[in-house]
C-alpha angles and dihedrals in degrees: 000000000000113000124218117229094212135049129195119262107266125236090243090058091050091051090047092052091050090050091054090062089062094059110123113262104225140100095295110125106232126185116198118201129189111207129199091233119106092222138022106278112248113282101198094097104277107066127210126202091083119268091334083074092054089045097053111020100020110047097033096052104026144039133212130208088260131023143183120260103243096174099095132066097184101062139037116277113262131206112260137172119278120161088350113065094195143355137197134187115229108258093216099038113031092189089074126074128182117211121194111212131224111255125229100025117146130196118234090261090058098254121131126262110224144133093293088059092051092051090047093052093047090051093049087073105023109036112069090189094057115107090229096048108136117192089193091066096045099078095054093044116028092053089058094053103027099164099052110107110165149355127218129190114234096174135331092285101029129072133178119216121197126204129200090240137000104295122177089185095067099099088053093048091053091069083082097056108086120196115237123188113266090196093054090049092049089055090054091047091052089054093057106109114260088233087074101081103161108105096216092047093050089051091048092052092046091053091049090053090045091053089058093048103027126184123195132145097252132123093263131051127209114258106164133005127186112171115238090005117058148334122205123194128182131206121279103224090188096055110146096229107069092194090061101042102129124252092192111082099208137010120201117198123198130186110232108160099179118080097216091050091051090049093050091049091054095046092049093050096246092123135021099212135032131187118225103002119209105276093223090056098054096101091048091048092052091046090058091057100259118137123232114218121193138150135171108272135199088253139122129203105198148141109251110211133223122238097183116127111286095023114144088223097067090095109082090209090063092049092050091047093053090051092049094048099059113099098215098173090056091047089052090054089049088056095050091255092299099131140065120234107246120221093166139333091295127021135235111292093036114117090235097050099098121174110294115190092213108076112203114218141126105285110142092171091059090043091053090049091054092047091049089052088051091054103261134122141161087276092047107034125179113248115219127174123210127194108218140163132236092228141338148130111327093352090116105197100338099175101053092035094054092044089052092053090047089059093044093050095047087068088059097052098267122133102205120199127182138215105198115198139162114288100242091047089052090050090051091048089051089066094046097055145226093289094061122094087239087076087070089215094305116152095195135035131205109218117144116223143198119251103185096112135032096251096048094039100047122343100067092055103046107025109107088219090056093067114127133318090024097059144319105311086123094165095049092237113182130182125160094212091051092049091052092052091049092051092051092049095046091052095044110095098179106095097217094046090047092050090054091053091046089053089055090048094051093049090051091049094052091048090050092044104205085167139049097228112211118156147356113223121235092199097237116198130167115221135181116257088236089071107088135193095032111168113189101201126199087258144089086248135068131193114237091177095074094051128096137193136224 
């Protein structure tokens, strides 16, 4: 399948542009952002659209118990307190954690944040008997914190969280659990007509109403929400963290999934900020006075491979050959230099790198030799099918990048076919797994992923227990040695000892090659010079709250 490098401007984009013209012309400082998502990420507390959802509807409007420090560009983001001021695992029972909560925090609706709110938010995704349980939020949340089982109030500012097994990764996982206002949701539930008697349906309608009138504790509050068109948030003057009280009055977010459309919107002055600009337009963007921000991110752009019976990737020689046949330096040039060349999930110098025996590089001669040994040739190529998206959070430039790989791999006796689907559908399929009909017969999937913590970087893809629907082991990879290393690392609470085990794990994963590792994103975005205080962290995320505008 030949992929097109351009897509027509969607109707939603056209509507969004028209809506921009109606913005009030006064002294209000308004920042307009064009996202890569095809729709506004969900606003009800647990976003979809991958980590672009966390970036634009999660972090601005909500807080978690823990968060990432996004204030520095020159070092990797670290885990810091958010709505929890401290946490401690029980010395005698390492399945129990005690979190001390931040006093005096209010939700946007004026209700208090406390231990009851934490318990309520845990139960919204884990307790099927809870009135607020929402199946639609489970997929994007539970798979990111798979060992969390329950929450118990100790007092108003203390909560105990219990995991299914000792899990030193829990505080990191909790950056993905955003705190929505129970009081605001209860108001929406009370407004559901009494004629709706089914408990699940009443909850569903309450959550839909909440999404249109959301209430978190974050630095921005929802002001206007039009699905598929725009989200407007305004500054929360009462935000608990004075250092992050916004200086920008209003932020308008627009879904523009096609790179050329985003670039045109920026160049014409319709937006002030675009994610992932078109690489061939970088010089023109700079010439017009816009600034390009990028920074190496804990991020991998791969193909994740299937290990279900009959998959063409079951032969390790084939997996190694694919990794050796990708011309990463040339792809980097294609992307205007805005990528890192991936030789694993983490690179040399990282504490988790280890010493893999398989060295990933561009070596098509070695790749052809491996493919010949496996029984393939130019006359008898190996057909593989990859499910990919046309755009989306962290997907960089998926159409030209995948087409480039298709051409590379053809030289090494691969016949690469694509199933191109919408980004959020692809992301949903990623959690369902390669055995499901939603895979459309694909034996690989192209979903970029975060690698800033052990669970996100490695465990969720290779742990036998992380197979769908538990987490993101899409290809049902299973290896007893890998499982044993994961168990040791997860139950090791000393950071240095854990890093040593994670280095062994990473080396084993690279040698086994359940991925074709291709690129690390640098998170390129083009922003107007009138936007000040932009810090591009070494993270998927960015903090709008600390920025200002001329």
